[in-house]
N, C-alpha and C positions, 0 to 999 in steps of 0.2 A: 853258431853254424852247425845245425844238425847234420847237414850232408855236405861234405867237402868235395868240390870239384876243382880240377886243375885247369886254370886259365892263366895266361902269362901276360896279358895285355892290360896295361893301365888304361883308364877310361872305358873299361868294359864291365859289364855286370855278370854275376853268376846266376845261371838259371838252375836252380836246385831241383833235380828230378827224383831225389831219393826221399824227400820229405814234403808232403803236401800239406797245405793249410786251407784257409778259407778260399773258396773259389770266387773269381772276379765277378763283379756286378754287371754281367753282360747278357743275361738270359732274356727271354721273351715272355710276355704276359700270357697266362691262360685264364679264360673265363672272366668273371667280374668279382669285385671285392666281396668278401663274406664277413659276416659279424657273428662270431661264435657266441652262444648264450654263456652266461657266467653267473653261477656255476653251470657247467654243462660242456657238451662237445658238439662238434660238427665234422663233416668230412668233405673235402674237395675230391670227387671221385677220380679225376685223372690229371696228374701232373706229369708230363713227359720229362725225361732227362734233358736239361737245357731250358726249362721253363720255371716261372715263378708264379705263386699265387699271392694275391693281395688280401691282406687281413686287417680289418679295422680293430685296433687294440685300444685299451684304455690304461693309462698310467696307474701302476700299482698292482695290476692283476698279474697273476702267474699264468703263462701259456706254455703248453707242451706241444710240439710238432713232431709227428713221427710218420715214418714210411715203412713201418715194420711189415706191412703186408705186400710190399713191392717185390717183384721178381727179379730185379737187377740190383747191383751194388750201388747204394745211393750215398749222396752227401747232401747235407742241408746247410745253407748259409743264410743268415738273417741280416737284412739291411732296412734302414729307415727309408721309405719311399721318397722322402724329400732330399735325400743325399746323405753322403758321409761314409765312413768306413763300416766294415762289418761289425754286428752287434752280437753275433752268436754263431756257433758252428759245431757240427758233429759229423762223424763218420764212424760207422760200425758200432752201434750201441743198442741193437735189439737182440739181447741175449747172446747167442753165439753166431748170429747171422751177419751179413754184410750190410744190412739196412740201418737206418739212422734215426735217432731221436734226440731232440734238444729241448731243454726246459729254460725259459727265459722270463724274467720279471720286467714287465713293461716300464720303460723309463720315459715314455712320452705317450700322449694320446694323439692318435692318427693312423696312417696306413703303414703296415709293415710288409716288406717283400720277403716271402719265404721261398728261397731259391732251391730247387731240386736238380742236382746233376748226377750224372753217372760218374763213378770213380775212374780216372781222376779228372774231374772238371770237364767231362765230356757230355755230348748231347746224344739222344736217341729218340725213337718214336714209340717207346713202350710207355704205357700208362702206369703211374704209381699212385695209389690212394694216399692222400695226405690227411691224416687224422689231427684234428686241432681240439685240445682240451683247455678249459679255462677255469681258474679258481680265483675267487675275489680275495683281497687281502684280509687278514685277520683284524679283529677289532683292537682298539688301543689308541693312545694319544699319537703314536707313530708306529711304523713297522720297520724292524730290522730284517735284513736279508742275509741269511747264512748260506754260503757256497762252499761245498766241499768238493775237492777235485782229486782225481786219480789219474795220472798221466799215462799209465799203462792199462787202465781199464780192467784190471784183474781183481778189484775189490779191495777193501781196507782190512778184511779179515777180522780180527778181534779188536782192531783199534777203533776208537770213537771220540767224538767231541761231546762234552757235556756243557749245556748252557743252563746255569742255575739262576733263577729269577725269584727273588725274595725267598731264597731258601728252598725253592722246588726245582729239582734237577730233571733235565730231559736229555737223553743221549741221541746223538746222529751219527750215521756212518754211510759208507758208499758200498753198495753191493757190487758183485762182479758183473762185468759186461757193460757198464755205463762209465763215461768219463768224468761226470760230475752230478751232484745232487744240490738243488736249490731249495731252501725252505724260508718261508716268511714267518716272522715271529712278531706278534703284537705285543707292545710295551707301553707302560704309562710313565709319565714324568715322575721322577722320584724313585722308581723301581731300582732295587740293588741287582746288578747283574755280574755274574762270575763266569769266566770261561776257563775251562781245564780240558786237557787232552790225555787220553790213554794211548800209549804208544807200544801196546803189546803185540801188534800185528807185524808181519814181515814187510820188507820192501818200503821203508819209511821215506825214502827219497822219491817215492811216487806220489806222496800225499801232500796236500796243502789245503788250507781253508781260510776264508775271510768272513768277517762280520761287517756290514756296510749299512749305511743310512744316507738316502738322498744322493747317492753317487760319491759319497765320502767314506773312507775306510776308518771304522772304529777299531778294528784289529785285523792284522794279516799275519798268518803264522809263518810265511816263508816255507822253504823245504830244506831238510826235514822239520816237521813241527816239533817244538819243545814239549816234553811231557810235564804233566802237573798243572797247577793253577797258573795261567799266563796272563790273566787280565781280571781286574775287578774295578767296577765303576758305578756311577749313578746315572740313570737315564735322564738326559735333558731334552731329547728330541731336536737338538739343533745339529744339522749336518756337519760333520767334520769337513775341513778343506780337502780338495783333491790330493791324493798321495803323490810324492815326487816320482814314483814309478810310472805314473800316468802323465801324458803330455800336458794336460790341463793343470797339473800340480807342479810344473817345471820350477826348479830352484833357480832363482835369480842370482847370478854371479855378480857380486858387487865390489870386487877389488882385483888387483893384479897378483894377489898372493896365491900360493899353492894351496891345494885342498886335498882332503882324502875322502873316501866313501867305501861302503861295504854293503851293498844292496843284497837282499835276500829273497826278493819276489818280483813278480812281473806286474803288479798293480792290478787294477780292475777293469781297465778299458783296453781293448785291442787297438793300438795306435799304429802298429806296423802292418803294412799290407803289400800286395804285389805292385801297387802304383807307387808307393813311396819308399820301398825297402832299399833300392839300389843294390850295393854289394852285400848288404845284410841278408840273412835268412828271411823268409816270408813268415816268420814266427818271432815271438818275443821270448827272451830269456831273462835272467836276473838283470835288471837295468834301471838307470835313473835318467830323468830328463833334466836338462838345464837351458836356461835363456840368458843371453848376454848381449850387451850392446857397447860398442866402442865409444869412449868419451873423448877420444881424439884419434885422428886417422894415423895409418902406418901399417906395419906388417905384423901379422899375428900368427903364431905357431903354438903347439903344445905337445906335451909328453905325458903319456898315461903309462905308469910304471906299476905292474902288478906286484903285490907283496908276496911273491913266490913264483914258481914256474907255472904260470897260469895263462888263460886265453881270454883276452879282452877285445871286443869289437867296438866300433864307434862310428858315428855319422853326424854330420852337421848340414842343416837346411838354412836356406836364406839366399841373399839378404831380403829382410822384410822391411817395410817402410818404418821410419821412426815413429815411436809411440806404439808399435804393435805389441799385443800382449798375448799369452797363451790362449786366451778365450777366443781370439780372432784368427789364429793361425794354427791351432791344433785340431786334428792330427795334420801333419804336413801333407800337402796335396800332391806333391811330386817328389822325384828322386833327390837325394842329397847332393850338395856340391863338393863335399869332401866325405870320404868313406874309406875305412880300412877293415877288412875282415880275415886277414891272413890267420892261419892257425898259430898258436903259440910256438910249438916246435918249429914251424917254417920261419917264423920271425927270428927265432933264437939261432937257427941255423944260418940265417942270412946276415944277422947283425951282431950275434953274440950275447943278445939280451932278449928278454920277453917284452920290453917296452915297445909301445906303438905310439903313433901320433903323426904330426905334420910340422913342416918347417925346419927339419933337421938339416944343418949345413952339408952333410955328407950323404945321408940316406934318402933324400927327397928332392933331387934336382928337377926343376929349379927350386930353390929354397922357399920362395914366395911367388905366387901367381895371381892374377885377376880372379875374382869370384865369378866372372862370366864364363870361366872354363872350369869344367868339373873333373875331378880326379878321384878314381876309386881303385883300391886293391881288392879284388874279389876273393872268395874263399879259396884256400889252397890245401894241398896235402902237406904232410909234415916236411917234405923236402921243398924248399923254395924254388919255384920254377923261373924266377926272374933273374936277369943277368945284370950286374952292375953296369951303369950307375943306378939302376933301379933295384930297390930292396924291399922284401916283404915287410909289411906292417907300416909303411911310411909313405906319405904323399906330400906334395908341395903345400906350404902354408898359404894364408890368404892376405891380399892387400885389401884392408878395410877402410871404410869411411865413417867419419863420426855420425852417430845417430842410428846407423843401421842396426837391425835386430836379427839374431841368429838363434836357431834351436839346435841343441846337441843331445844326443842319446849315447850314453856309455853302457855297454852290455857285457856281462860276464857269461860268455857263451858256455863255459863248462859248468856253470851253476855250482861252483865249489864254495861260494861264500868267502873266497879269499879277496881281500880288499885291494885298493889301489891308492897310489899318490898321483896327483896331477899337478904339473908345473907348466907355466906359461913361458913362452919365448916371444917377447914383444919388442919390436925394434922400429926405428925410424918414427918415433913419437906415439905409437899406439899405447892406449890404456883402456882400463875397463872400469874406471870409477863410476859408482851410481849417483843419482841425484839425491840430495839430502831430503829426507821426508820431513814434513812439517812437524810431526811430533813423534815421539818414541813412547808408546804406550806400555807401561810396566805391568799394570794389573787392571782388571775390571770385574766386578761382582755385583750381583743384585740378590737381595734377600728380604724376606718378610720380617717386619718388626710391628709392635703395637702401633696402630695409627697408619699403617701403609707399607710401602716397599722402599728400602734404601737402595740407591744405585751409587756405588763408590768406585773410584778409579784413580790411578796415579800415573804420572809421566816421568820419564828420566830426562828427556830434553824437549824443548819447544822452539820452533822457529816461526816467527810472525804468526803466532796463533791468536786469533781474534776471540773465539768463543767455542763452547761445546753446546750443542743442542741435544737434549735428552728426548728420546722418541720411544713410544710404546706401541704394541700391536697385539690384536686378539689372535691372529693366525700366523704370525711370522713373516708375512708378505706385505701387507698394508700397514705402514706406520704413521702415527700422529705425533705432532710436537707436543710435549708436555712441560717443558721447562728449558731455560737457558742459563749456563754458568759461564762467567767471563773467563777467558784464557790468560795465560801469564805473558803473552807476547813472545819475546825470545828469551830463553833461559836454559842453562845447562845444569841446574839444580833440580832434584826431584820436587814435584808438586803433587799435592793431594786435593781431591775433590769429592763432594758428596751432594747428592740430590734426593729429596724425599718425595715419592709419589703418594699423595694422601688418598687417592681414589682408585686403586688398582681394580682391575676386573676380578669377579669371582671365578675361580678356575685358573686357566693358563694365561700368563703375561709374558710377553717378549719385550726386551729392552735392548736399545742400542744408542751409541753416541754418533752424532753427526759433527765432526770437527770442521770448523770453517776458519780459513786463513784471512789475514788483513786484506787480501786482494779479492776475496770471494770464493777461492778455490776451496774444495771441500772433500772429505773422505769419510767413510763410515767404519765403525769399530766392529769387531765380532759381536754376535747376539748372545745375550744371557736370558734365561728362562726362570720364572718363579711360578710355583703352583700354589694358589690360595685355595684352601678348602672353603666350601660355602658356610661352614660354621666352625666352632672352636671345639669340635668333638675329639680331634686328634692332638696329641702333644706336638710341640715344635721345639726343635733345637736350632738356635740361631747364634751366629751366622752359619749358613749351610751352603757351600763347604765352609769349614772353619778349622781353627787350631788354637792352641792356648786356652783361653777362657771362652766358654759358650754359655748361653742361657737356655734353660729348659722352661717352657711355658705350658701350663695346662690348668685351666680354671678349676677342675674337680679335685685337684690335689688337696689333701688334708694331712695333718701331723700322722706320722706313721706309714706314709705311702713309700713304695720302693721303686727306684728306677733300676732296670736291667739293661746293660748294653752288651751286645754280642756282635763278633766279627762275621765276615762273609761265609765262614764255614759253620756258624751256629754256636761257636764257643763263647761262653760268657767272659767278658773282659772287665766289667765294672758292675758293681751293685752299690747303690747309694740310697740312704734314707732321705726322704723329702718331707719338709714340714710346711711348705708355702707353695702357692700356684706358680711362683717364679724362683728358680734356684740357679745359681751360677756354678758351673763345673769347670774344674781344670783338667783338660784332656791333652796337655802338652806331651804326656808320656806315651800316648797311644801311637801306633805305627799308622803311616798313610794308608788309606783304604776305605772301604764301605763298611758301615756299621748299621745294625738295626736296634731300635730302642723301644721299649714299652714301659708302661707305668702300671703298678698294681696298687689299689687302694686297700686300706685296712679291712674293708668289707669283702675283699676278694675280687671285686670288679676289676677287669683288666682292660687297658686301653688297646687300640690297634697298634700294630708295629709300624714305626715310621723309619724312614731311611735317613742317615746323616753320613756325610762324607768328611773324613779327616784329610786335609790337604797338606 
């Protein structure tokens, strides 16, 4: 709650007037859709306050929208013209002026609404020229997106992020006057990438950065960012799953037991807006999304207890139809049915504790109520304005029905990184047990071997598992069936499987498993990527990733050749004499991380450096 207003009514919402965020999608169209050249730029000569321009965009391109030549205080908000929440926002980013500029990497191909409002979210009849610049994505097997943020827009000073790819470092920072910087970085499968942060600048709690691929987060620094090397990995070009700080990555709650969390960032997607925030602020703080579904009907309450004198807000949306998933209900389209956003001190002054929640026998009469009735405790000052039997921080619990689906967002408003414990209060038969999955996959890897690509996997348990179908793809989107391996039916003992693909594509190969139940139901595994060179010119370390014993293969090797292995910082960690084209190495003593390897022949000829990952 960036701005605390004093309202005393349960069932009321707090209209925060001290902290503006994305303007609502209620503007009117000006002109016709424009298609900016890429690379290049174009200008929409007149967008009045309260109007939007339509821009034809292409996924992967970087677009910058600016009203720096406007004569009034502007705000820019981006929306997909097909619908949904805001995709970008800026206010006051043109040097020291009150005009706006926002840089955005297109996540779809289609029409984008670029809304221009006068601060704050007002209309007028004055023209603002809207400059639109476009930059195509860099070359590579895939493109990483680095986003650096400064919440106060005063610049990072001497702080910077260093992205090192195959030993070549590049520094990135945020200049004064802009809230964020977005950079696209072209990478190839197998590249070694290291992220480090220099924390020498002032006001570290203003700074944060993320590295993302395809909407998934590879690394999120949180606030303040940790100094030094924070990440090392090998590029696979497989997008990671959505982060739990975004609604699409909501964590499924699979039992009635208590749990803990300590979120340090806001995720990558703006899920909270004016239409769905309810008693929460119209901005996101450090928070995590959850999804749960009662496995039996009854009464449901919960207690969120901060691990210290801290301020947590939360909200619940629903109920949604049985079987609903985050992909079909995120972000929530309307206000929550339960919500509490009292300040920590107000809750403490009211109840004697910083805990907040619903379904308390004393603090939230009635203890449980129908989900058809919404309850919310809006933002409050440090003194609780409510009069018992109403208490700050608490609302009635929910009378739930088996199969219903609910979304929950728990937010650390103070962004202190102080964690919390959450306990359920389940009565009259309510429970949250999840359906048992057909299989529990322990591991899955794919790696090149002489004669093809091995796909290996193991399971911890299987229930009615008929078979695994191995699938391969050139592009990671269209997969073909290349083999079938029978399943173990039902077992609670570990099982191990392997399949050889004797004819992989030259270049990039994507592999996945299609697991099929006895009744025909199926599910897909994560994707694994193997990059096969068109020739045998480069050495290979297999398996990759690997541990323990690995094999080095390079046909030109002759007696007296030398293998050199170095870590992500360039420090040599292993030197070994080679006498044959295939040599087995014991690397069990090496730390987990990314390594580079090359071979030097007695003649002085040196191989290319290849990347290997110790898992």
